[in-house]
N, C-alpha and C positions, 0 to 999 in steps of 0.2 A: 795288516798284522803279520809280524814275523812268525811263520809257521813253526820255526824251531823253538820259539819262546812261548808257544801257546800252552797254557796251563789250565785245562778244563776243570770246572767244578765237578768234584767227584760224585756229587749227588745227581748229576745229569747222566752219569755213566752206569748206574746200577740197573740190573735186570729186575723186572717185577717178579714178585713171589708167585703171582697168578693173576688172572683177570679179575679175581675177587679181592685181592689185597694189592692195590696198585700204589707204587711209589709216586709221590707228587713232584713234578719237575719244579725247580726253583722259580722259573718264570711264571708258572701258574700260581704258585704260592704268592708271589708278589702282586699278581693281578688281583688275587683275593684280598690281600692286605690293603690294596689301594681302595677297596670299598669302605674301609673303616675311616672314621674321622681323623684328620691329621693331628689334632690336638692330643690324641692318645700318646703319641711318641714323645711328647714333652712332659708327660705326667708321671712323676716318680711313684705315685700311689696306684697306678693302673696295674691290674693283674691279669695274666693270660694263662689259659689252660689248653693244652692239646691232650685230650683223653685217649688218643689212639696213635701214639708215637710209633713211627716205623723207622724213619731216617733222622728225625729231629729237625727236618728242614723248616717246618713252620716256626718253631721256637728259635732256630738259628737266624732266620730272616727278621723275626721280630726283634731279636737282640741287636741286630745291626741298626735297625731304625731307632730303638731306644738309646743306643750308644750315641748316635748322632743328635737325637732330640734332647738328651739330657746333658750334653757337653757343657753348655754355659752354666747350667744350674749346679753341676758337679764337675768341676774342671779336672780333678784328679782322676786319671784314667783307671787306675786299679780300684779306687773307691767306687767309681761309677760301675765298673764291670761287676764287682762284688755285690753291689746293691741290686743290679738288674737280675743277676742269676739267682740270688738268694731270696729276694723279696718280690719279684715280679713274674718270673717264668716258671711254669710248672707243667709236668707231663706225666702221663700214664702210658707205659709201653705195652704193646700187644704181645710181645714174647720176650724171653730173656735175651735173645740175640739182638732184637731191635732196641732193647734198652741199652745195650753196649754201643750199638751203632749210633743211637741218638745222643748218648753222652759224648761220644767221640766227635760228633758234628757240632754239638753245642759248646762243650767245655774244652774241646780239642784234646780230650783224654777220656779213655773208657772209664776211668775212675775220677769222680768229680773232685776228690781231694788228692789226686795224684800229683807227681812231680811236675808234669807238663800241663796241668790244668790251668786255664787262663783265669780261673776263679780261685782265690786264696782263702776264702772264708768258710768253705765246707769242712765239716769234721767227719763226714762219712763218704763212702765211695759212690753212693747212689745220687747224691745231690738232691735235686728236685725232680729227677726223672725216675719214677718208681716202677718196679715190676714185682708183683707177688703172684705166684702161681695159685690159681683158684680152680676149683673143680665144678663141673656141672651139677645141678641138683635134679636128679632123675625122678620122673613120675609118669607112669604108663608109657615108658619107653622113650620119653623126650624130656629135654631140660625145661624146667618151669620158667627159667629166665629168658632163654634165647630160642628154644624149640629144637635144638640140635638132636640128632638121632643118637640114642644110647648105644645102638649097635655099632655106629661108626666112630663115636667120640669117647666112649669109655675106654681110656687108655692107661698104660702104665706111666710112671714118672719119666721114663726115657723119651716119651713123645709129647709134643705140644698138645695141650687139652683143647685149645681154641675156645676156652671159657674166658672171655675178655672181662677183666675186672670191673671196668666202668659200668657195664650193664648187668653184671652178676652181683649186684648189691641193691638193696632197697633204699639205701641212703647214700647216694654218691657224694654228698657233701662231707661225709666222714672220712673220705680218703685223705684229704688235706686239712679238714676242719676249718674251711674258709670259703668265702664267696669269691666269685671271679667277675671281672668286668667283661672279659672276652673269652669265649670258648670257641675253639677253631680246630679243624682237622679233616682228615680223609679216612673214614672208618672202613673196616672190612665190609664187603657188600652182601655176602650170603654164606650159608652153611648147609650141608647136606642134611635133609630131614628124614631120610629113609623111605620116602614115598616112591611110587611108581615102580620102576625096575631097580631101584637103589641109587639112581643118579639124580633123583629129584632134589631140588634145593629151595630153601625158603629165604626171602630177603632178611637181612640183618641190619642194614644201614639205618633203617627208620628207628630202630630201638635206641641207637646212639643219639639221634636227634631228639627223641622224646625224653631220654634220660638227661640230656644237657638242658632241656627247657625246665626240668625240675629244679635246677640250680638257679634259675632266673638270672642269667647274666645280663649285662646291659646289651651286649652284642653276641650273636651266635652265627657262625658261618661254617658250613660243611660241604664237602664235595661228595655227591651221591649220584647213582645212576638215575637217568630221567624216566625210567620205567614207571615210577610212581605216578606220573602224570595221568595215566589212564589204565594201567594194568598192575600186575604183580600179585603174587599169592599172599593173601592176608593183609593187603594194604588199604582196604576200603576205608577203615577208620582213620588211618594216617593221612590218606589223600584228602578226606573231608576236612580234617583239622587243619592241614597245611593250606588248602585252597581257601578256607574261611578265615585264616589268620592274617589280619591286616597289618601285623607287625613284620611280615616279610616284605621288605622295602625294595630289595633288588634281587633279580633272578637272572643268572647268566647260563644259557642253555646251548649245548652243542649237539646237533643232530647226529653228527659223526664224531664219536669219542676220539678218533685219531687226530682231529684238529686241536684237541685239548691235551691229550696224552699221546704223543707220537708213538705209533706202533702198537697201541693197545686198542683192541676192538671190543667195545662193550655194547652189547645189543641194546638198541633203543637210545643210545647216546648217554651223555653225562652232563650234570649241571652243578652249579654251586649257588648259594643264596646268602643274603645278609638279612638276619632277623634283628630288629631293634625293639627292645622292650619298651622304651619310653617314647617312641615316635611312630605311632600307627599312621597308616595312610595308604595311598595307591602304590602299586609295585611297578618299578621300572624293569621291563623285560628286555633282555638282549638275546636274540635268537641267532646263533651262528649256523650258517648252512652253506656249505660248499664255497667257503671263502668270503661270503657276504654276511652282513649283520642287519637284522631287522629289529628295530628298537620301537618300543611303545610303552606307555604307562597305562595300566588298567587293573581292574579287579581280577584276582585269580579265579574266583568262583563264579564267573559268569555262566559257566556250564558245569555239569557234574564231573567233567574231566577237564584237564588243562589243555587248551589248544595253543600250540607253540607260536605260530605265525600270526601277526596282526592282520595280514591279508586273508588268512583262513578265517579269522574271526569275522571279518567283513562279509565274506562269502556265505558263511553259515548264518549270519544274521539276516541276509537277504533271502536265503532259502526259507528260514523260519517265518519271516514276515509274510511270504507269499503262500507257502504250502501249509494247508490246514487239514490234510487228509491222512495223517499218520506217517510213520517212518518205518523203514525196512526192518529195523531191529524188532518190531512187533510181529513180523512174520517169519523171520529167519529161525531155523530150528535151533534148539539148544544143542550142546555137545552130545554126540552119540544119538542121532535121530532115530535109529532103529534098535538101540540097545546092544549093538554088536561091537565088541572091542576090536581094535586094529589087528590083533593077532588071529581073529577068526578067518578061516579060509573056506572056499567053496566045498560043498558036499559032493558025493558021488553022483547024486541025482536030486531032483527037486523041481517044483513048479515055479520057482523064482530064479532070478539071476542076481548073484552077489557081486557088487563092485568093490574091490579092495585096492590097496596101493599098488599091487603088482599085476593087476589084470581083473578078469571076471570069470565066473563059472556058476554052475547050478547051485541052488540052495533050497532048503526045506522051509516052508512057511511055519511049521511048528517050532522052529528054532529062532523065530523073530519075536523078541519080547515086547517091543513097543513100536509105535509109528505105523500101526496097521491102517490108519486113515489115509496115509500117504501112498500106500502100495499101488493102488489102481490109478494113480494120477501121473501126469507128466511132470517130472521133477527137474529142478535145476540144481546141479551138484557143484560144490565149491570145495577145493582142497583146503583143509584146515591150516595147513602150513603155508605161510606167506612165501611168495617168490623171493622177496628181499630178506637178507639175513638180519633178523631182529629189527626191521624197520630202517636199516641203513641204506642210504642212496648209493648209486653206482659212482664211478669215477667222474661221470658228467653231472652228478648231482640229481639224477632222476631215479624214480622208482616205477616198478610195474605193479606191485602190491599183490595181485592174484597170480597163482600159478596155473591150476587147472580149473576151467569152467566148462561144464558140458551138460547136455540134456540126458536125463535118465528116464527111460520109458516106463509104462505101467508094468507091474509085476517085477520091477527091479528094486533092489535095496542096496545099502552100502554100509561099510564099517564106520567107526568113528574117526577115520582119517579124513572124513568129509562132513560138510554141513549141507543141509537142504535149504537153499535160499528162497525157494518158492515152489508151489505145487499147483497145477492147473488141470482143467478138464481137457484142454486142447493143446496140441503140440505147438501150434503157432504162438500161443501166449508164452510158453516156456522158451521158445527160440527168441522171442522179443525180449524176455528178461535177460537171456545170455548176452544179447546185443547191448542192453542197458548196462550190465555189469562190466562190459568191455569198454564203455565210454571212459574217457579221461575224467569227466565230471564225477561220475560215481566213484571211481577208484581214488580220486583226490579226496573226496569227503571221508572215505574209509581211512585214508592215510593220515588224516588229522588226529585220529584216535589210535591207530595201530602203531605201537612202539615196541612190540615184542614179536616173536616168531609166529605165534599161533593166532589165527583169526577166530574171533568169537562173535556171538550175537551182538554184543555191545558196540562192536566196531562199526555197526550200521546205524548208530543212533542219529547221525546227521544226514543219512541218505533218505530222501523222500520216497515214500511208497507210491510209485507211479502206476497208472493203469497200463496194463500190458496188451491192450487191444491194438496197439500200434508199435512201430519200431522207432525208438528215440535215437537221435544223433547228438553229438556234442554242440554244434551250432544251435540246434533247437533248444537244448537245455540251457545254454548260456543266455539265450534271449528270454526264455520263459522265466528265469529267475533273476533277470536284470543285472547280470554281471557286466561290469565295464570292460572296455577293450583291454585295459591293463590287467584286470583280474582274470579274464579269459586267457591272456598270454601267460600269466603266472601259472595257471593250471597246466597249460600246454608245456611250460618249461620244467615242471616238476614231475609230470607223469608221462612216461613214454607209451607209444602205441601198443595195443595188444590185439594182434590180428586174429581173425577167426581160425579156430582149430589149432592155435598156438599153445604150447605147453612149456 
């Protein structure tokens, strides 16, 4: 290619608004469109809606396909273009700025009826890409539609409200007063909910998916974070519905979001799916991990969470077929085992020792609200924060999973920066558990669930509760649970060593 004549697609050159509102590269858009049936592009009655327009790239690429697909049926170019833009393509922009950007991408003019618009049939400047500023509806400090914090999002007209029209209405079908064959897009991912220290955010993307399903399109496809597979604040119902929905026929999952969105690091990865209203069945899963693709067809609700890799599914099935004595999630402490927040610091004196993220020091028994049954035992402590950023693998495609694992003696307690993974009468049992947690086998099973930064009790749901009267090694665990040579090698390739006393 002559570098002097290189004319890049402008939509590949835009900087993202944030990691929560990500512009979709044209290549990714076309990968998603390739999931749809080809006959749609030759159907002059097919209708398409992007309810979360940012750049207009989805509608632009659809227009290209319809233009080619309808050429024989509608030979006149202008007639064909006018029909596509006025009768088939519809969008709801997320801001006034993205409405202008989307119209420029789709109609080649920020005004649909402008002098330079490729469509000559519109009588108004908006065309079929609408934007109407709406406000949040506040109740008890939060929006009843999206859960946004009133403190953060009650703003004047000069600032964006981030009250997205598509989900701030009980009847989304009234926006255009019509039904759609295809609903497709890349919604905003989260909004600040005012929790914690003010930086807490709640997922938002699932609300767009659920709202789109209300319209009952023939096909639905959206790009969303993969955190919903096993975690996420307030996503339990959404996860259960998605995993149990046999109309999700294709799922494309990227463990590292940067393989899908270059330069965009989304904790836990990103995925897109195809939901088919009239064609239930098994789901074709394509799991992208470090340049490789693992494909399988299976039910999504085999477990209470979604396990990304088909090899992981095989290993978990073998563990569950052999192990009948319970799982580690049943003994791992809940968050905040002693009722001490992370901001708690040691006292001037006291009969206990407090372990916190910055060190340790004396502490008074009277200040410990809960967990008294653990105080006089040998405890195994695990940092709540994962070593890996949001479940992302390193450049070699491997993870370490745990950061700090250590033994805490009798009369020692900790803040909620840690979990207590086990408590024993003897120190030897506690040390054996530390060795077990450092095995690749254990950490691999945790990694199949851990797609976020924080480790919780549920992350141990596939880890067998082993007797700690002995010290376990990886080769022994591989043999005990019948892993094949290939499966053992898979575990070794995904989890790097964690040496004793490493942090």
